[in-house]
N, C-alpha and C positions, 0 to 999 in steps of 0.2 A: 504494500499499500504506500502511497505518497506521503512523504514527511509534512507534517503540519508546520506551518510558519506563522508567527504572529503577524496579524494584519498591520500594515503601516497606517492606514486609516482607523482612528479610534472608533469609528462608526461602522467599519466593515463587519460583514457577516463571515463566520467561520463555519463551514458545513461539511458534512461527510465524516465526522469523527465517530468512532465506535464508542468512546467513553470520555466524560469529563470527570476528572477527580478534583475534589475540593479539599485542599489542604496538602502541605508538603512537609508533614512531620513523619514519624515512624510509619504511620499507615499509609499516607500518601506516596511516600517513596516506594514501599514495598508493593503497593497496588499497582503503580505504574510499571514496575519491573515485571510483575506477574502478567499483566496484560500485554505487554510487549512480547513475553514469551509465548503468548498464544498467537502472535502476528497481528495484533490489533493496533489500531491507532488511537492513542489517548493523549490527553493534555491534562496537566495539573495546574490549577489556578490557586495561587498563594497570596495572601494579603500582606505578608511580610516581605522585607527586602532580601530575605535570604531563607534557605530551607532550615528545618528543624523543629518546626511547630512550636510546642510549648517550651522547648529548649533554646529556641530563638528569642522568644519574648521574656521569658523569666531570667533576669539576669541580677536579681538582687543580691546583696552580700549573703553568702552562705547557701545559696540555691545548689542543691545536690539531690540526687535520686535516693530513694530509701529502699532499693533492691540492689543487691550485689552486682558489681559491673559484670562478672563472669556470666551472669543470668540475664542481665538487662542488656541484651544485644540480640541481633538477628541470628537465626539458626539456618536460614535457607541456603547459605553459601559456606560450605567447608572451608573454602579458601579464605573467605572474609574472616571466619572464626580463628584460624591460625595466624594470619598476618597481622591482625590489630592487637596492640599491646596496651591493655588497661594499667594505669598507673596507681589508682587508689581503689580501695575496696568499695567505697560509695563514691563514685566520681562526682565532681562539682560540675556545674553547667557548662563551663568552656570546654572541658574534656568531651562531654557528650555531644556538644555541637560540633567539635572537631571530628568526631566518629561520623556523625550524620552527613557532614560536609565530605568525608572521605567516601562513604557509601555513594553520595550522589555523583562524585567524580568517578569512582571505579566502575560503576555500571552506566556511565554515560547518561545519566538521567536529566541533567540540566537542559538539554536542548528541547525537552518536552515540558519544561516547567515555566510558567508565566508568573514571575515575582511582581510584587507591588500592584497586585490585582485582586481586589476583593469581590467576591460574589455577592451581588445585591438580590438577584431572583432567579429561579429555575421554574419552568412551567412545562408540563406534560402535554403533548398533542395527541389526542386519542386516535385520530385517524392514522397519523403516520406512525404511532407508537415510538415518538423520540422526544427527547428533552431539548429545550432551549434554555441556555444558561446565560444570564446577563451580568455583566460586570460593572463596577462603579467608573470604568473608563469608557462606558458606552458600547463596549464590544459584546457581540453575542457569539456563542458557541452552540452548534447543532450536534446531538449525539444520541446514539441508541441507549446508552446507559449513562447514569449520573451516580456517582459514588461519593458519599459524604464522609471524608476522612477529617472531619474537623476538630476531632478531639474532645474529651470529656471536660477538660478544665481549660478552655480557651476564651471564654467570655468573662473578662475581668469585671468585678462588681465594685463600683464607687457608691458608697453609702450616701443616702440623701440626708445630708447634714447642712442645716441651715447656715449660710455664711462662709462656706468653703471658698467660694470664689473671692471673698474679701480678705482672705489671710494674706499678710505682707511678705511672708517668706515663701520658699518654694515648697510644693508638696509633690510626693511620688507614690505611685501605686506599684507594689511589688510585682505585678504581672506586666508591668509597661516601663521597666526600669531603663534610665538612660544608658546607652551603649558604651558611653565614655566613663561611666560609673559616677559616684558621688562622694565627695569628701566632707564627712561630718566633723572634722577636727575643729574643736573649740567651739562647737555649736550646741545650743540646747534643743534636743530633738525629741519629738513625740511620735510613738508608734501606736496606732490604733489596730487592735487585732492580735490575738495569740493563737491562731491556727498554725498550721505547718509553716507558712512563709514567715509569720512572725517569729515562731520559735527558731527557725534556722537563721533569721537576719538579726535578731535581738543581741546575741552575744558579740557578733562583729560590730554592729553599730556602737555597742557599749564600749568597745576598745578605742573608738575614735571620739566619741561625743563628750563634751564638757559635762553635760547633764542629759540623762535619758530618762523620760517619762513614759512608761507602758500603761495603756489604757485597755484593761481587759473586762470583758463582759462575761465569758464563760471560760474557764481553764480547761485545758486539754491535757490527756495523758500523754506524756512523752518519755521515750526510752532512750538509754545511752547507745549511740551509734557504734561506739568503739572503731571508728574509723582509723585507717592506717594505710601507709603505702603497701602495695602488693609485693610479696616476695617472688622474684621470678621463678623460682623452683615451685611455688604454689600454682602460679600461672600455667606453667608446663604441664604439671599434673592435671589441671582441669582441663586443659586443651586435649590431653590425651584421652580424657573420659568424656568429652563433649557428646558423642552419640548416645551414651547412656544417660547423662545428665538430661539432655534435651528430651529423650523419650520419657523419662520420669516426670519432667516438668509438665509435658502435654497432658498427662493424665492425673495430675495432682489438683487438690482443690483450688489452690492459689497461683499455679502456673510456676512453681518453683520445686526443685528437687530437694531431698534431704530434710524434709519437715519432720519435727520430733513425732515419734508415736504416742498419741494420747494414752495416758495411764488410767483409763476408767473415769469415773466420777471423781471430782474434787472433793466431794462430800464424804466419800468412802476412805479418803487418806486421812492421816493423823496431821495435826498441825505442823509437827517437825518434817514429815514428809513432804507437805505441800511447800514449806518454806525452802526445804533443800532443792526441790525441783524448780520452784520460782526464781530462786537465786541463780541456778545454773543457767536458765533462760535469760535473766537479766544481764548476766555477764557476757553472753554470747553476742549481744547487739544485733539482734534478728527482729525485724518488724513483726513476724507472725508467730515468734516463738512462745510467748506467753499464752496466746489465744489457743494454741494447739497443745498445752501441757496437759489438760484434761478434756474429756468429751463434752462436757456440759458448760463450759465457760460461757457460750453464747446462748445457751438455751434455759439455764436455770439461774434465777436471781441470786440465790444463795451461794452457788458455786462461784458466780461471777464476783460476788462480794469478796471472796477470799483472795482473789488476785487483785482487785481494786484496792483493797486495804493494803496489800503489799506494796503496791506502787506509791499509794499515798505515803506510807511509812519511808520509802525511799526518798520522796520529795522533802519530808520533814527532816530527814537526816542530812539532806544537802543544804537546805535553805536555813540560814542561821536565825533570821527574824521570824519568831513563831506567827505573828500576824500575817507577814507575806507568805509564809508556808501555808497557812490556812487558806488564803485566797487562791493559792496555786493548786490545791488539791481539788480535783473535780469531785462534785458531790451529786450532780444532777442527772448523771447518765451512767449506764453500766460500761465497763471497760470493754474496748473493742467495738462498740456500736457506732462511734465515729472513727475514722482511720487514725490510729495512733501516729505520732510523729517520732522520728529519729533525730536526736540532737547531739550537738557537741558543745557542752558547757551552758545549756540553756539555764537550768536552775541555779547553777553557781553564779550566773550573771547578776541575780539579784542579791548577792552578797557584796557587791560593789557599793561604795558609799554614794556614788553619784547616779545610782540607778533607783528609781522609786516606782512602785506599782499602784496603780489607781483602779479601784473597784467602780466600774461604771454600770455594774448591775443594781447597786445600792444608790448610786448617784449618777443617773445617766447624763451622757453628752447632750447638751441643749442647743449648743450652736459653736461655730468657729468665729472667733473674733479675729480682728486684724492682728492682735497680739498673740493668739494661741487658742487653746481648747477651753471652753467653758462647760463645766458640768453643773449639776444641781446644787452643788455646795462650794465651788471654787473656780477660779480661772488659773490656768496654767500657761505662763508665758513661754513661747517656743520661737526658735529661728527656723526650724524646718519641721516637716510633718510627713510621716510615712503611713501609708494606708495598706495594711496587711490584711485586707477585708475579703480576700478570696474571690469565688467565681459563682456565676449563675451556671451551676454544673449540669453536664449531660444534655441538657435541652437548650441552653441559652443561646448557643451560636446558631443552632438549626432554627430556632424561632426567629432569630434576627435576620434570617434570609426569608424572602417571600417566596416559599415553595408552594406550588400549586400543583395538585394532581389531576385525576379525572374530573371532568365538568368544572375545572377552576377551584377544586376544593383547596382552601389554604391549610397547610399542615398545622399552623399555629391555632387555627380554629378547631381542627380535629382533636389536638392536643390541649384544649383550653382547661380540661379538667385533669390533665395528665397525660403523660406520654403513652400511646398505644402502639405496640409493634408485635410482630411475630418473630420470636427468637432474637429480638434486638437487631434484626437484620433488615426488615421491611416493615412498612406501615401500609395496611390495606387501603386501596385507593390511589396508591402511588407506584404504579408499575414501573420496573426497571430502575428504581431508586434504591439503591443499597446504602446502608449506614454501618460503618466500621465502629464496633465497640459501642453501639447504641444502647439506650435504655432497654431494659429486658434482657441484657447480656451481662456476663460476669464482669467484664471491664475493670472498673475501679477497685473492686475486691480482690483483684489478682495482680500478678506481674503483667503489666500492660502490653509489654512487647509479646509475650506468649499468646495472650488473648487476641492481639492485633493479627499476629500470623495465622491464627486459627481461622479468624473472620476473612482475611484477604485470600487465604486459600480456598475456603468454601465458596466465596464469591467467584473466584476465578474458576473453579471446578463447574460452578452453576452456569456461568457464561460459555464455557466450552460445551457443556451438554446442550445449551440451547442452540449454539451454532452447528453442532454436528447433527441435531435432530431436526432442524429447521423450525425454530421457534423465534418468534419476533419479541414476545413480552412475557414477563413472569411477574405475577402479583399475588401477594398474601391475601387468603380469603378472610372475611370478617369472622368466620366461625373459628378458624385456626388462631387468629389473632386474639379473640375473646378467651379461648381455652388457655393460651399461652400467658396471657396477662392474669388469669385467675391462678394458674400454676406458680407464677412469680410471687404473686401476693401470698399464696398459701405457704410457699417455702419461708419467706421473709416473716410472715406471721408466727411461724413456730419458733422464731428466735427472737432476741431482745432488741433488735434494731429499732423498732417503733418507739422505744422508751427514750431516744435521744432526738433532740432537735438538730438533726445533722444536714449537711448539704447533699447526702444520700437521699433524704427526703424533700430537698428543696426549701428546708426550714430557715435558711439564711437569707432568703430573697423574700422580702415583704409581698403578700398576695400570690405567691407561686403556690399551686395546689400541693398539698401535703401527700405525696405518693412515694413509696420506696422504689427507686429507679433501677437499680443493678439487680442481677439475678444472684441470688445467695446460695444456690444449690452446689456450687463449686465449678470450676473450669473443666474438670475431667467429665463430671456427669453431664455438663452442658454440652460438651463435644460429643458425647454419646447421642444426645438428643439430635443435634445437627446432623450427624452422620446418618442417623437412622432416617431423617426426613429425606436426606438425599438418595439414600439406598432405596427408599420406597417411592422413587420416581418424584421427588420434591412434593411430597404429601403436605397438603396445607396451602400450597400454591396453585394458581391457575396459570397454565402456560399456553399462549396463544400461538398457532401454527403460522409458519412462514415457509420459506424455502432452505433446505440444507445448504451449508456453505462449506467450502474446503478450509481446513484450519491448520496453521502451521502448529505441529504438535511439540514445540520446543518448551514443554512444561517442565517444571521442577516441583510437583505436587507432593503430598505425604508420601504416596507409594514410592515415587522415584527417589525421593530423599531418603526414605528409609532403606532402600536399596544401596544408596550411596554410603549411608552410615554403616550398614552391614559390611560393605567392602572395605570401608576404613578400618573396622574392627579387625577383619581378617589380615589386613596389612599390618596393623599394629602388632598383632599376636605373632606374626611371622618375623 
């Protein structure tokens, strides 16, 4: 097929594409690579000036991943696995962005990526069974398929605080950090928010600022990352075992190998046994370690309280001021029902004389003045302000695009009471529109890269099936969608997630429907559902017939990749 080139006229139409992919992060890059492997012509539209997705935008101090680098990486290319050298156990943003830049260059992806191009609308033509995607540059792209690889945490949320625009000093959102960085030396700095970005940035801002005031509404559970440089011997050992590690990750609940085997109920263990196991997990520095210590941590409030009490005890051991320690101890939600953070020196930062913690639950912020932050009981003079206020998660970016399906149905209208999808991959009424890591899939409850690869490979296999069988369109049925949404709710309803006002439920965005959005049944189980649907001829989808097409079979799907892994194992054993 002919190579697509960017129109020189911003109002020109681009026709004849097989797929438009929105977003150039982990999902968009791999989706482009997979569709190219099928011989399809695809283009990626990316709002940023570079590839990387969330790792392009989130450049705040301390930004780093909470999954070990060895596993937070693509598995589709054995050569890529072997050639890239990770430097830290938990890489910071610059290292991850370098990796994604390397991937874009290594697989020659940039020629089909349009940067600085924000998608404003996408409309489905019922007659032609094609999508027209419109950008903020006035360009339109016509394609059979539209793949939303927009990410789960890509719509930053600026709180509606009266007077923010009147503040005399600069203010920054952690998800839109200046690329040149910010020097807080000698300044009085305020940070609003103590979620993951606040927890990661506060220790580093405290090292620079003359005064740091942290405004906290809800404390979070944070665990020590135990981050360190990676030993080359450790990396070589992991690379030698990559086929086995990846295979285990694909079937694990959270997309990671080596999870601790839960030791029955926490309530059946003695206090001494629990403490020993919790201490072991605490020292490991793993995000999911404590949750998987016992089988009932996320299902029984009494069991959960044993681990929550342990973490609160650790906080009080670290923070020397008893009042600050009490404020930093979560008391309004069970452990693990919000994504815990991994930190380096977060709680210890509050032991610095120039760092103070302000409880805005008891005295809410009323406005921002020209001088600083005003709460119900005081004004706090500041020179600079940081908003660590998170995202409109999972649906925010999709709802910001005017997506219209059959008969012009707006997706945001269909989702007004909460997102409705089948398998998190499609929404009924929107044929040929795929969502990578969408609501109704495990996504944010897992290692995102493993979850993304599973979705991209399923979509690519589906497209291949359609082309070889002469199918023009695929659309989830309302019945299958309803049944899946009910299943997602049933699974999460048997757990403790609903007891937390989390972004999993959209509780951080005023007016957003309270719906638990990810699938909590585990990635391995979810993969089984998706595979069964495909094996049954894409059960729950309606496929519209067209003409069979010849397809370049240069695929690297799960079966082919498994064969490569087996071959590598044999070579290593020889």
